[in-house]
C-alpha positions in Angstrom: 0.0 0.0 0.0 1.5 3.3 -1.1 1.5 6.6 0.9 -1.1 8.1 -1.4 -3.5 5.3 -0.8 -2.9 5.5 3.0 -3.7 9.2 3.0 -6.8 8.9 0.9 -8.3 6.3 3.3 -6.9 7.8 6.5 -8.8 11.1 6.0 -12.3 9.6 5.7 -11.5 7.2 8.5 -10.7 10.0 10.9 -13.7 12.0 9.8 -15.9 8.9 10.5 -14.2 8.6 13.9 -15.1 12.2 14.6 -18.7 11.6 13.7 -18.9 8.6 15.9 -17.4 10.5 18.9 -20.0 13.3 18.4 -22.9 10.8 18.3 -21.7 9.1 21.5 -21.4 12.5 23.2 -25.1 13.4 22.5 -26.4 9.9 23.2 -24.7 9.7 26.6 -25.7 13.2 27.7 -27.8 13.0 30.8 -26.3 9.7 31.6 -22.7 10.8 31.8 -22.5 14.5 30.9 -25.3 16.5 32.6 -24.3 19.8 30.8 -25.5 18.8 27.3 -29.3 18.8 27.5 -31.5 19.3 24.4 -33.5 22.0 26.1 -34.4 23.2 29.5 -37.5 24.7 31.2 -37.3 26.8 34.3 -40.6 27.5 36.2 -38.7 28.7 39.3 -39.8 32.3 38.9 -43.4 31.6 37.8 -45.8 34.1 39.2 -49.3 34.8 38.1 -52.8 35.3 39.5 -56.0 33.4 38.7 -57.3 36.5 36.9 -54.2 36.4 34.7 -54.5 32.6 34.3 -58.1 32.8 32.8 -56.8 34.1 29.5 -54.1 31.4 28.9 -56.4 28.4 28.2 -60.1 28.3 27.2 -60.7 25.8 30.0 -59.5 28.4 32.5 -62.0 31.0 31.3 -64.7 29.3 33.4 -62.7 29.9 36.6 -64.8 31.3 39.4 -62.0 33.2 41.0 -64.0 35.0 43.7 -61.8 35.9 46.6 -58.9 34.0 45.1 -58.7 36.2 42.0 -55.5 38.0 43.2 -53.9 35.0 44.8 -50.3 34.7 43.6 -49.6 31.3 41.9 -46.0 30.1 41.9 -44.2 27.0 40.8 -44.5 25.5 44.2 -48.2 26.2 44.2 -48.6 23.9 41.2 -46.1 21.3 42.5 -43.4 22.2 39.9 -39.7 21.9 40.5 -37.2 24.8 40.0 -36.0 23.6 36.6 -36.0 20.7 34.1 -33.4 19.5 31.7 -34.4 17.1 28.9 -32.0 14.7 27.2 -32.4 11.9 24.7 -32.6 9.1 27.2 -33.9 10.8 30.4 -34.5 14.0 32.2 -33.3 15.8 35.3 -34.7 18.5 37.6 -33.6 20.7 40.5 -35.6 20.0 43.6 -37.7 23.0 44.7 -37.1 22.2 48.4 -33.3 21.8 48.6 -32.2 22.6 45.0 -30.6 19.2 44.6 -30.4 17.6 41.2 -32.3 14.5 40.5 -32.1 12.5 37.2 -34.3 9.7 36.0 -32.8 6.4 34.8 -32.1 6.2 31.1 -34.8 4.3 29.3 -36.2 3.8 25.9 -39.4 5.9 25.2 -39.1 7.5 28.6 -41.2 10.5 27.5 -44.3 8.5 27.1 -44.3 7.9 30.9 -42.7 11.1 32.2 -44.7 13.4 30.0 -48.1 11.7 30.5 -50.4 14.7 30.1 -53.3 13.2 32.0 -51.1 12.5 35.0 -49.4 15.9 35.0 -52.7 17.6 34.7 -54.0 15.7 37.6 -51.0 16.6 39.8 -51.4 20.3 38.9 -55.1 20.3 39.5 -54.7 18.7 42.9 -52.0 21.2 43.9 -54.0 24.2 42.6 -57.3 23.2 44.3 -55.5 22.7 47.6 -53.8 26.1 47.4 -56.5 28.3 45.7 -59.7 26.3 45.7 -59.7 26.4 41.9 -58.7 24.0 39.2 -55.9 25.1 36.9 -55.8 23.7 33.4 -52.5 23.4 31.4 -52.8 25.5 28.2 -53.6 23.4 25.1 -50.5 24.7 23.3 -48.3 23.1 26.0 -50.2 19.8 26.2 -50.2 19.4 22.4 -46.5 20.1 22.3 -45.9 17.5 25.1 -47.9 14.8 23.2 -46.0 15.6 20.0 -42.7 15.4 21.8 -43.6 12.0 23.4 -44.1 10.6 19.9 -41.1 12.3 18.3 -38.8 11.3 21.2 -39.2 7.6 20.6 -38.2 8.0 16.9 -35.3 10.2 17.8 -33.9 7.4 20.0 -34.4 4.8 17.3 -32.7 6.9 14.6 -29.8 7.8 16.8 -29.3 4.1 17.5 -29.2 3.4 13.8 -26.7 6.2 13.3 -24.5 4.8 16.0 -24.5 1.3 14.6 -24.0 2.2 11.0 -21.2 4.6 11.8 -19.4 2.0 13.9 -19.9 -0.5 11.0 -18.5 2.1 8.6 -15.3 2.3 10.6 -14.9 -1.5 10.7 -15.4 -1.9 7.0 -13.3 1.2 6.4 -10.2 -0.6 7.8 -10.2 -2.9 4.8 -10.3 0.2 2.6 -6.6 0.8 3.3 -5.9 -2.2 1.0 -8.8 -2.3 -1.5 -10.8 0.2 -3.5 -13.7 -2.3 -3.4 -13.8 -2.0 0.4 -13.8 1.8 0.0 -16.7 1.6 -2.3 -18.7 -0.6 0.1 -17.8 1.7 3.0 -19.2 4.6 0.9 -22.6 3.0 0.7 -22.6 2.3 4.4 -21.5 5.9 5.0 -24.5 7.1 3.0 -26.9 5.3 5.3 -25.0 6.6 8.3 -25.2 10.2 7.1 -28.9 9.9 6.4 -29.7 8.5 9.8 -27.7 11.1 11.7 -29.3 13.9 9.6 -32.8 12.6 10.4 -31.8 12.2 14.1 -30.4 15.7 14.4 -33.3 17.3 12.5 -35.8 15.5 14.8 -34.0 16.6 18.0 -33.9 20.2 16.7 -37.6 20.2 15.7 -38.6 18.6 19.0 -36.8 21.2 21.0 -38.2 24.0 18.9 -41.8 22.7 19.4 -41.6 22.5 23.2 -39.7 25.8 23.7 -41.9 27.6 21.2 -45.1 26.5 23.1 -43.7 27.7 26.4 -42.6 31.0 24.8 -46.0 31.7 23.4 -47.9 30.9 26.6 -46.2 31.2 30.0 -42.9 33.0 29.3 -44.5 36.3 30.2 -45.3 34.9 33.7 -41.6 34.2 34.5 -41.1 30.7 33.1 -37.8 30.4 31.4 -37.0 28.1 28.5 -34.0 27.6 26.3 -32.7 25.4 23.5 -29.1 24.2 24.3 -27.1 25.3 21.3 -24.1 23.3 22.4 -26.2 20.1 21.9 -27.2 21.3 18.5 -23.6 22.1 17.6 -22.4 18.7 18.5 -25.1 16.7 16.7 -24.8 18.8 13.6 -21.0 18.5 13.7 -21.6 14.8 13.6 -23.5 15.4 10.4 -20.7 17.4 8.9 -18.1 14.8 9.7 -20.3 12.0 8.3 -21.0 13.8 5.0 -17.4 14.8 4.6 -16.2 11.3 5.4 -18.6 9.9 2.8 -17.3 12.1 0.1 -13.7 11.1 0.8 -14.7 7.4 0.8 -16.2 7.9 -2.6 -13.0 9.6 -3.7 -10.8 6.8 -2.4 -12.9 4.2 -4.2 -12.5 5.9 -7.5 -8.9 7.1 -7.2 -5.9 6.4 -5.1 -5.4 2.8 -6.3 -3.2 0.6 -4.2 0.3 -0.2 -5.6 0.4 -3.4 -7.6 3.5 -5.5 -6.9 5.2 -7.2 -9.8 4.2 -10.7 -10.5 6.5 -13.4 -9.2 9.1 -14.3 -11.8 8.3 -11.3 -14.0 11.5 -10.0 -15.5 12.2 -6.4 -16.4 14.1 -5.2 -19.5 13.6 -4.6 -23.2 12.5 -7.2 -25.7 15.1 -8.3 -28.1 14.5 -9.7 -31.6 15.2 -13.4 -31.5 17.0 -13.5 -34.8 19.6 -10.8 -33.7 22.4 -12.4 -31.8 26.0 -11.5 -31.1 29.0 -13.7 -31.7 28.4 -15.6 -28.4 24.8 -16.5 -29.3 23.4 -14.1 -26.7 20.6 -11.8 -27.7 20.9 -8.1 -27.3 23.7 -7.2 -29.7 22.9 -5.7 -33.1 24.3 -7.7 -36.0 25.8 -5.8 -38.9 23.4 -5.2 -41.8 23.7 -7.5 -44.7 21.5 -7.2 -47.7 19.7 -10.3 -48.8 16.2 -11.9 -48.8 14.0 -11.5 -45.8 13.9 -14.5 -43.4 11.1 -16.9 -44.2 8.4 -17.9 -41.7 8.4 -21.5 -40.7 5.6 -23.4 -38.9 2.2 -22.1 -38.0 3.4 -19.2 -36.0 6.0 -16.4 -35.9 7.5 -15.0 -32.7 9.5 -11.9 -33.6 10.5 -11.1 -30.0 11.4 -12.9 -26.8 11.8 -11.7 -23.3 15.2 -11.6 -21.7 
């Protein structure tokens, strides 16, 4: 294998490794690294009255606020924690009592259980009735976003798993690309599947974050609820996309160009061909005999071999 071939394969191999590392970082966030959440919601500073709450959801328009109309409603009134961070495999929150962090265990399709709208609504209703005597309904924009996220979250997990497996397979097959252009070609097709899966996963994670944060921003942000998309998470997952696409292009290049060096066949001799009828005085080919006019040599037999290899 020549230096050119090694360089042509080493570049996409390293790019694929970079993509794999980025995928692992975002997939283990929340399990290992707690600083790379997809988005966060902070109801710690929530403050509103029942009168203000009536306009948020149509269900709240029927509130009979009475003497409770100016009662201040806070996060603790509704049984909410100080802040929530959402990851691919789990979520964490800061306890409103002691501000300690608590994280759920990583699980597939965790959002279907943790973001159960019926259960959350029941908890908020019970806390609100106990504190104010009135039921408080979550705005439809938020409940719809939570239901959408519960569905999208499951598919995000699936596609990230596909991206991880195909990228790892791409690296394994890519090792054979150092010696063969056929292996590089096969790696390119695996790379195409890997790139597609990580693009879909990154787009899904981005869209899910935008849906939740957008719903919060349009309804309860003005009452002190904070929300934010983690741009570091987006940067890492889309960097994985960039590495994956770049690696795929280089795999394609290495399959079309940068051929491996071909060693000479065993027993193959180098040197010029010498006419067999030209010999020197010792009977060894390679010396040019003096020109002598006369008839051209006649062919004999069924074939004619004008040259031989020396």
